[in-house]
N, C-alpha and C positions, 0 to 999 in steps of 0.2 A: 461395413464389417458385420458379418453374421456371427455373433458371439452368443454362447449360452450363458445362463444365469451365473455360473461359477466364474467364467471368464470376465463377464461384466463387473462382478463384484471385485475381482482381482485388480482390474483397471481402476475402479473407483477408489480402492484402498491403497493404491501404490503411492509411495513417497509421502505418507502421512505420519504424524506423531502418534495419533490416536483416533479411534472412532468411538463415539459415545452411542450406545444402543445400536450396534451394527445389525442386529436381528430385524430391526424395522426395515432396513434397506433390503436385506436378504428376502424378506417376505414379499416385498413389492416386486423384486426380480423374479421370484418363484411364480408369481401370478402372471408374469409376462408383461408387466406394466413398466413404464419409464419413470424413474424417480424424478420428482420435481425439486430442484436444488436452487437455493439462492445464496449469493455472495453479496454482501453489502460493503460499501466503502464510503466513509464520510468525505465529502468534497472539501478538503482543507488545503494542506500544502501540496506542492507539485509531486506527482508520483515519480518514483525513482526506480532503479533496476531491481529493488526488492519486490516490486509488484509483479515480476516475472513468476514468483513462487505461486501465488493464487492463479495467475493467468495460465500457467502451464497445467495446473490442476484442473482448471476449467476446460482446457483442451482435452484432457483425458476423460473428463465427465461427458463432454460432447461425443467423444469417440465411443463411450460406453452406452450411448443412447439416452443420456439424461436430458431433461428439459431444464435449461439453465437460465436463471434471471439474475442480472446484475442490478443491484439497487444503488442508485446514485443518491446517497443519503445526505441531501442538502440541509434538511432541518437538523439532523444530527450534528453536522459541522457547525451550525450556529449555536446549538446547545452546549457543545464542548468548550466552555469558557470563551465563547466568541472567537474561536479559531478561524471561522469563516464569517465575516461580517455580512449582514443581509444584503448590503450593496454589491457584494462580490459573489454571493452564493450561486446565482443563476449562471453567471459566466463560468464559474469553476465547474459546475455540473457539465456544461458543454465540453470543457477542456478534458475532463475525466473520460467522457464518452469517446472522444476522439482518440485519446491516448490508449485506452484499454483495447479498442478495436485494432489500433496500430501494433500493439504488443503481440496480440494473437496472430495477426496477419504476418508479422515479421518472422514467425516460425511456421508459417504455412497452414494455419488453422482457419478454415472458413467460418465466418461469423454470421451467416444468414439466419441460423437458428438461435442465435443468442438474443435474448430479450433484455432491453434496458428499461428500467422504471425509475422515474424521479420520485423521491420520497414525498415531496410536497404535493404530488398529484393525488395522493389518497390519505396522507396523514393529517389533513385538515378536515376530512369528512366527519359527519356527526357520529357514525358508528365507531370509527377509530378513536375519536376524541373521548367518547363515552367509555370506551375500553381503557383509555389512559386513566380516567377518573376512577374507574372500578378497580384497576390494578393498584393505583396509588393508595387506595383505601385499605389494601390488603398487605402491602409490602412496607416493612419498617425502614426508617432512615438508615439504620445499621446495615440491613441486607442490601439496600440499593447502593450504598457506598461500596460495600464489599464486592458486589457484582461488577461494578464499573471501575474497580480500583486500578486496573492495569490499562484501561483504554480511555478513561476520562481524566483530564488534567486535575490533579489534586492540589488544594491550597488551604491555608488556614481558615479563611473565611470565603469558601467557595460559593458561587451563585447556586440557587435552587435548581437551575437548569441541568446541572450535572447529575442530579438524582433522577431526573426524567429520562436522561439518555438511555440507561439500561432498560427502563420500562418500555420505551419505544422500540428498542431493538428486539425485545422478547415478543412484543405484539406484532412485529413485522412478519414473524414466522407464520402467524395465523392469517394475517390480512394479505399476504402474498400467496397464501394457499400452498405452501411448500411442504415437502416431506423431509427435507434435509437442509441444514444450514452449513455453509462452508466458512471457516474463519481461521485466524492464526492462534497460536498457543496462548497469546496474551488475552484471548477472549474465553478461555476455558471456564473461568468463574462465572461469566455471564451465561455460558451455555448450560452449566449445571443449574443456574438460577431459573433458566427457561423451563427445564424439566420439572421444576417444582412449582413455578408460578402459573404456567398456562393451565394446568388442571384445576387450579383454584377458580378459573373463569369458565370451566367446563370445556376447555379446548384440549385437543390431543397433544401428546408429546411428539417431538421431532427427533430425528437422529442428527448428529453433529460430526462433521469432518474437520479435523484439526491439523493445519499445516505447520511446519516448523518455522521459527523465526531465524533469519540469517543475521549473524553478528555483523555489526558495522565495521567499516575499515579501520576505525580506531579502537576496536575491541569491545565497545559497548553495543547498545541496540542501534540498528540502522533506523534512522529517523529523518523525516522530511525537514524537520526544524534544525537538524545538525548537518551543516553543509559538509563537514569533514568526514562524516560517517557514511555518506552515500555517494553514488554516482547518478547524476541526473541523466534522464534519457536523452537530453539535448546537449550534454557536455561534448565539446569537440575532442578529437583524439588526443591532443596534447594535454588537455585537462584530465582526461581519463588516465593517461599514463602517469601524470604527476601524482594524482590521488593514490593510485595503486602502488607507486614507488614508496609513498609515505605510509602505506598501510602497515598495521601491526601484524607481524608474522614471525613469531618466535621459532627459531630452528628446533626441529624434532618435536614440537608441541602442536598437536592437532586440535585439542579442545579450545574452543573460542576463536579458532582461526577463521576469520571471515572470508578469506580467499578460497580456502578449501571447501567451506560450506557453500560458497557461491558456485563452485564447480559441481558439487554434489546435487544441489537442489535447483540450479538454473542451467548451467552450461551443458551438462550431460543430458538432462531431459530434453532441452531444446535441440541438441544435436540428434537425439533419438527421433524427435518429431520430423526432422529433416531427412531421416533415413540413414544416418551414419552416427551411431552413438559412440563417440570417442573424444578424448581431450588430448591435444598434442603439445608436448613440451620440447622445444628445440634445445640442443646442447652444442657447446663449442668444441673446438679441437677435433673436429671430424667425427665425433661420436654420433651414433644413431640416435634419433629423437626418442623420447619416452612417449609411448602412446597408451592411454588409459581408457578402458571401457567400463570400469567399475571403480567405485570410490575406495573400496577396501585395499586394493593394491596400491592406490595412490597414498592412502594413509600409511601403509606399511613402509613405502619408499621414503615418505617424509620423516617418519620416526627414525629410520635408519640412515638419514642424511644422504640417501641416493638422490632424492628430490630436495633441493635447497630453496630457501626463499628467493635467492638471486636468480634461480631458474624459473620458479613458479610465477613471480610477479610479471615479467614480460609476456609469459604465455597467457596469463589471465587477461592482461591488458589487450593483447592482440585479439583474443576471443570476444571480449566485451565490446571492443570497437566494431568488430564484425557483426555482433549480435544487434547492436542498436543502430547500425547504419541504415537499415530499411525504415526505421522509425523517423530518423532525421531526414531521409529522402522524402517520406510522406509529408513531413512538416514543411519542408521547403516547397513542396508542390501544392500545398493547400493554403490559399490566401485566407480562407475562413479560420483555419487553425492559428495562423499568425496573428490575425486581428483579435481573436478571442483571447490570446495569450496576454496581450496588453491590457485587456479589460479584467481578466481573471487574476493576473499577477502583475499589477502595475509597478514600475520601478519606484523605490522609496523616494519620497520628496527630499531634495537637498535642504539641509538646515541653513536658514538664512542667518548670517553673522550679524548680531545686533551691534549697532554703532552707538556707543555710549555718548549721551548728550552732556558735554562738559560745560555748557554755558557759553555765552557770547564773549566773555572776557578771556577765554582760553586761547592761546596763540593759534592762529590759523582759522579761528571761528569769528574773527572780528567782523562786525557789520560795517560796511562802508558808510562813511558819513553822509547823511541825508538820504540813505536808501534803506532805512530800517523797515522791518515787517510790521504789520498792524499790531501784533501782539506785544511789540516792544514799545509801543507808544504809550505815554502816560495820559 
């Protein structure tokens, strides 16, 4: 696509909550250069359908000529209250790389120009470690906690590693040599901290692209650790349908409606990438289907009860099953992916029922005469 600077910036800024320091991006585009963007993800729980939001944004960035790096933040996952034990970190990083490629390819986005970097490949180096020490000497405990408040698990007696997490993420901007960082709304405090902290080390500020957070199916935040709030990318159709049937969708209320948000930020943009931006809702009694090409009309119909939860849920279910079908096909066709799944996310060990030792005199535990064990001998 031959786009001018204005068109490229429009594509970069589409479907975002906010851009911090957009003039930094505009200056790069005006010079005819390609902005270097990085998006990082801690390799912890299994990615779910919410990962389509940054993936679709990455697709737009690639279309705008940006150079995009995906940071598989394995060390971050370990630092965040041991969400990813060291024994699983390497396998989970491989799993994330496979699934992120599959998400993009499922909506027809070529990934040849997408670069993947493993955090531990440079975060153990002497220059990086020295920068961690330098920044740790300049950032207070209060500021580090505040920066990571919405992305690092908080607890009453949290490990020191949680304070290092935001320091590492800020330094990643410099050591990945990026111009822009992409992240969700929950990282805004960390992004504003980066604007303040990096100049303290003599490093330049970066711009930040902030994507929205999709509400979970149960009305709260969509989270990898909350099974009921998300749809796993490998959930079979019957599980997808069941979860969506149980989803919170108050009639006439659009705020906090996870299904409408999913249509807005995932299903419509994904359909646009495939060349037909529309969302179809079938109706009974011989009525013509409702076809939406923008979210405003959909919200208006929902508020006016033209579009009801009973109509919305099966339509979303059908669209989601279709969306993730290529990912599941790729998984079934890849023995590497199937093998790494067992290593990255091993099934929980079954708890062994303890048999209480009631002693040899308890009925049923009598020792046959003359056949006692050695520890019963006097």
